[in-house]
C-alpha positions in Angstrom: -1.4 33.5 -8.3 -0.4 31.8 -5.0 -1.0 28.1 -4.3 -3.7 29.1 -1.9 -5.5 31.2 -4.5 -5.2 28.4 -7.1 -6.6 25.9 -4.5 -9.5 28.3 -3.9 -10.1 28.7 -7.6 -10.0 24.9 -8.2 -12.3 24.3 -5.3 -14.9 26.8 -6.7 -14.7 25.1 -10.1 -15.9 21.8 -8.6 -19.6 21.0 -8.8 -19.7 18.1 -6.4 -20.4 20.2 -3.3 -17.6 18.8 -1.2 -16.0 21.0 1.5 -12.3 21.7 1.9 -10.2 19.3 3.9 -10.4 20.5 7.4 -7.1 21.8 8.8 -7.3 19.5 11.8 -7.6 16.5 9.5 -4.4 17.6 7.6 -2.6 17.9 11.0 -3.8 14.4 12.0 -2.3 13.0 8.8 1.0 14.5 9.8 0.7 13.0 13.2 0.1 9.6 11.6 3.2 10.1 9.4 5.2 10.7 12.6 4.1 7.3 13.8 4.5 5.4 10.5 7.5 7.4 9.2 6.9 6.6 5.5 9.4 7.6 2.9 6.7 7.7 0.2 3.0 8.2 0.2 0.3 7.4 -2.4 -2.7 9.6 -2.0 -5.9 8.4 -3.6 -7.9 11.6 -4.2 -6.2 14.9 -4.8 -9.2 17.2 -4.9 -7.6 20.6 -4.5 -4.3 19.5 -3.0 -4.7 20.7 0.6 -3.4 17.5 2.2 -0.9 17.0 -0.6 0.8 20.4 0.1 1.0 19.7 3.9 2.7 16.4 3.2 5.1 18.0 0.7 6.0 20.8 3.1 6.8 18.1 5.7 9.3 16.6 3.2 7.4 13.5 2.1 7.4 12.1 -1.4 3.8 12.1 -2.6 2.1 10.5 -5.6 -1.5 11.7 -6.0 -4.0 9.7 -8.1 -7.3 11.3 -9.0 -9.8 10.7 -11.8 -10.9 14.3 -11.7 -8.7 16.6 -13.8 -10.0 19.8 -15.2 -8.1 23.0 -16.3 -8.1 24.3 -12.8 -6.7 21.1 -11.3 -4.2 21.0 -14.1 -3.0 24.5 -13.2 -2.7 23.6 -9.6 -0.8 20.4 -10.3 1.6 22.2 -12.6 2.3 24.8 -9.9 2.9 22.2 -7.2 5.2 20.2 -9.5 7.2 23.4 -10.1 7.6 24.0 -6.4 8.0 20.4 -5.2 10.2 17.9 -7.0 9.0 15.2 -4.7 5.4 15.3 -6.1 3.8 13.3 -8.9 0.2 13.4 -10.1 -1.5 10.6 -12.0 -4.8 11.2 -13.7 -6.5 7.8 -13.6 -8.7 5.6 -11.6 -6.9 4.2 -8.5 -7.7 0.6 -9.5 -5.6 1.0 -12.7 -2.5 2.2 -10.9 0.1 0.1 -9.0 2.4 2.5 -7.2 5.1 1.3 -4.8 5.1 3.3 -1.5 5.2 2.8 2.2 1.8 4.4 3.0 -1.5 4.7 1.2 -3.9 7.5 2.1 -7.4 6.7 0.8 -9.4 9.9 0.7 -13.0 8.8 -0.1 -12.7 6.4 -3.0 -14.0 2.9 -3.0 -11.0 0.6 -3.4 -10.9 -3.2 -2.9 -8.7 -4.4 0.0 -6.6 -6.4 -2.4 -5.2 -3.1 -3.7 -3.4 -2.6 -0.4 -1.4 -5.8 -0.3 2.0 -4.1 -0.8 1.6 -1.2 1.6 2.9 -1.2 5.2 0.5 1.6 6.3 -3.0 2.7 5.4 -4.8 5.8 6.3 -8.6 6.1 5.7 -10.6 9.2 6.1 -13.5 7.5 7.8 -15.9 8.1 4.9 -18.9 5.8 4.3 -16.9 4.3 1.4 -14.2 3.0 3.8 -13.8 -0.7 3.1 -14.1 -3.3 5.8 -10.6 -4.6 6.4 -9.7 -8.1 7.1 -8.0 -9.1 10.3 -4.5 -8.8 8.7 -4.8 -5.0 9.4 -4.3 -3.6 12.8 -5.7 -0.3 13.9 -2.9 1.9 15.3 -4.4 5.3 15.7 -7.9 6.6 15.8 -9.2 9.6 17.8 -12.8 10.2 16.9 -13.0 13.5 18.8 -10.2 14.9 16.7 -10.8 13.3 13.3 -12.5 10.5 11.5 -9.2 9.3 10.0 -7.7 6.0 11.0 -4.2 4.6 10.7 -3.7 0.9 10.1 -0.5 -1.3 9.9 -0.3 -4.4 7.7 0.3 -7.2 10.2 2.6 -9.0 7.7 4.9 -6.0 7.7 4.6 -5.6 11.4 5.7 -9.3 12.0 8.7 -8.9 9.6 10.0 -5.9 11.5 9.9 -7.6 14.9 
């Protein structure tokens, strides 16, 4: 079974009614990575791995954290781990995991802002669950006609690099 077939199968096994990640949204994430140039990315919310695979194909090291993990997700994760050595999956709640990385991609979960203290870059998918960020985060990229995703830089990190 191909990765695409496994993703389709995993998607159909879900009962939450969500749609696939739109292709244009996956492309916007890659554009944001071209701006931020992260070495490693933490993805909160794996779902069926669409964005994960795009990031892995582009050569990024990705750690995905998701609380949802059934037999279909397990098969997909195993297959991706076989093909990409730069991929790790953690089955847990995001709040329980402290993972060092350059960028955090929050895909729909509610996470307190204090969870992002150590990241240089944040990407939010623009969901209703997106937290209100303090003024220490600076919006770098947002193009609402293309995608609801937003890229932020941690101002503490930005000041250190100047």
